[in-house]
N, C-alpha and C positions, 0 to 999 in steps of 0.2 A: 504493500499500501505503499502509496506518496503522498501520507499526511505532510502537510508543513514541509514543504519539498520546492515550492514553488519558486521560479525565479526566473530572470531578464536572462537570456540565452545570448545575446548579441549577434544571433546566428553564427555562431563561434563553436567549434569542440571545447571540451570540459579543460584541455591546457592552455588553450588559447584565452578562455573568459578568465582564468586565473591570473594569465599573465598582462592581461590589461586592466584588471583591478589593481593588480599590486604595482604597474607603471603609475596608474591613476595617483595612489596613495602617495610614492614615493616624490610625485610629483608635487603634490600640496605639503606636504611636509618640506619639502625642500625652498621651492619659490614660494606656499601661503597662500598664491593665487592661482587657477588655471582656468583656462578656455577650454569648454569640452560641450559634447551634448545632452540633452537632460535625461536622456534615460541613462546615462553612464553616469551622471553624476549624483542620481539617485543610490545608484548600486554602490559608488565608491564611497556617498556619503555614510552608510552604515559600516564598512569597513574600517574609514577613518574614525567615527567618534564609538566604534567598540575597543579602537586601539588605545586612543586617548585615555580612556576609563580604565582600560588593564594598567598603561602604565604608570597611573596617579599610586598604583598602589606602592611602584619601587622598589618591590621585590627584585629577585633573582629570576622568578618564575616569568616576572611580567618584561623583564629582560631577556628572555630566550623567546616568548611570546612573539614579542614586537620584531626580534631578529628573526623569525619563522616566517612574518609577512611581509618584512622589509628586504631583508637580505642585505643588509650594511651597516656595518658597524657604527661611521659616522653618522648615518640618520639616526640609527639608535641613539644615540646620545646627545645629536641634536634635539630630538623630541624629548629625551627626561631633563634636560638641562634647560631648553630655552622654551618650548613649546606648554608642556606639563605647568609648570607654575605660572602661567598666564590666565589660566583653568581654575586656579587654586578656589574660587567663590560659585565655579558654577559645577552643576551635577548635568546638564542636558545643553543640548545647543551648541557644538562646538564647529561646525558649521552652516555657512548658508548657501543657497542658490538665490543666483541672482539674474533672470532672463538677459538678454543681449538682443540676438537677432537672429533670423532664420539662412538656414545655408542652400547655398544656390542650385546647387546640382540637385539635391534630394528633398531640399524644405524642412530637414531636420532643425527643429528648434535651438540654436546654441545659447549657452549659461554660462557664467561666470561660479566657480564652486570656490569657496574660501574660505579660511579659518574667521572664526567672530570677533577672535582677538589676536592680533597681529604685534609680532614683535618689530620695532621700528629701527628703519635701516642707516645702519650710521654711514654718511658719506662724507668724504673729505673736503675741510673747505678749500676752494682756491685761493694761493695766496695772490695778490693784484701785485702785476709788475715781477713779478718771480723771473718769469720766462725771459722778458724784455731785457734784466738785466744780464742775464748766462748771457744771452745772443750778444749783448752789447762787450763783454767779458770775455768772449770767445774770439767776438770780431777783433777787439785789441791785441789780443796772444796772437792771433795770424798777422798781424802787420807787425807787430814788434819780429817774429821770425823773420820775416819776409827782408827788416830792414836789415839785421844781423849777415843773413845770406849775402844780399846786395854787397855787402861791408867787406865782407870776408870772400868773397869771388865777384869782383866786379865784372861784368862785363865788355867785353872790346868789340868792337865790330870789323868784323874779318873783312881784310884789304881782298879786294878782289881786281884781278890783273886783268886788265882789256886784251881781249882774243885779237890775235892778227891774223886775219886770212890775206892769205897768198893769192891776189888776184893777176891770173894771167893773161898777156893782152892779146890781141887777135896776131899781132904778128909769131910773137913765140908759137901759140898753138899751128901754125902754118909752120914754120918751120919745123917741130917736131914731126907732122907729120909728112913733110919731104926727107929728113933722117930715115926712117921707119921704112921708106918704100926704095930709099937706095939698098938699105939695109936687106932687105927681101932680093934683089937685082942679084945685090953680089952673091949672095948665097944660089942662086941657079946657075947652073952651067950650059954649055955649048952654044947653039947657034941663038937659042930666044934670048939669054942673057945680050948678044950683042944688041940683038934688034930693039928689046926692050930698052936698055941703055943709049941707042940713037934715037928713038922717038919720045924717051921720055922726057917729062914738061922741065921746063929750065925753072930755077928759083935763086933769087937773093937772097944767096947763103953767102 
């Protein structure tokens, strides 16, 4: 018989169902406020409130039960040190559900699940003008180092020698060509050598 066995399944298998509730309870204890669907928030609310009531005992058995649900020692210690002292004067009503919006995809109602008593978050106060002073000091240090390097190693401009290009005149080019032709003719032997030497062009050498 299934007496008092009714529960919302979320369309999940038992293992996945337990993991979903575990993740929701862990995130509520860590962040003190989460955004989820209304059905998940109602189921997670039962687990969280039962966990806080057992943690109020402060015994070793209560710590073991909390560790069995959360599975993290840091979360268990934060539950006993930070969250439980906030609910000393309360016997129930440790959490509340605040409606927020509807999801676009399937129209599910989105809500906020949060603790009724929250620990104030300590935010470090920004020091005005501290960053500017640090930047100015760094800029001054860089300038001093640059001046020291210039004094130790003065930069001298390199001396560039002008490139002298030998430009040949047209007459010199003609003379070189004539000399090459003469050399070719001298290398040849026989009758062709004499004929080419006789008919060769005279140059002003």
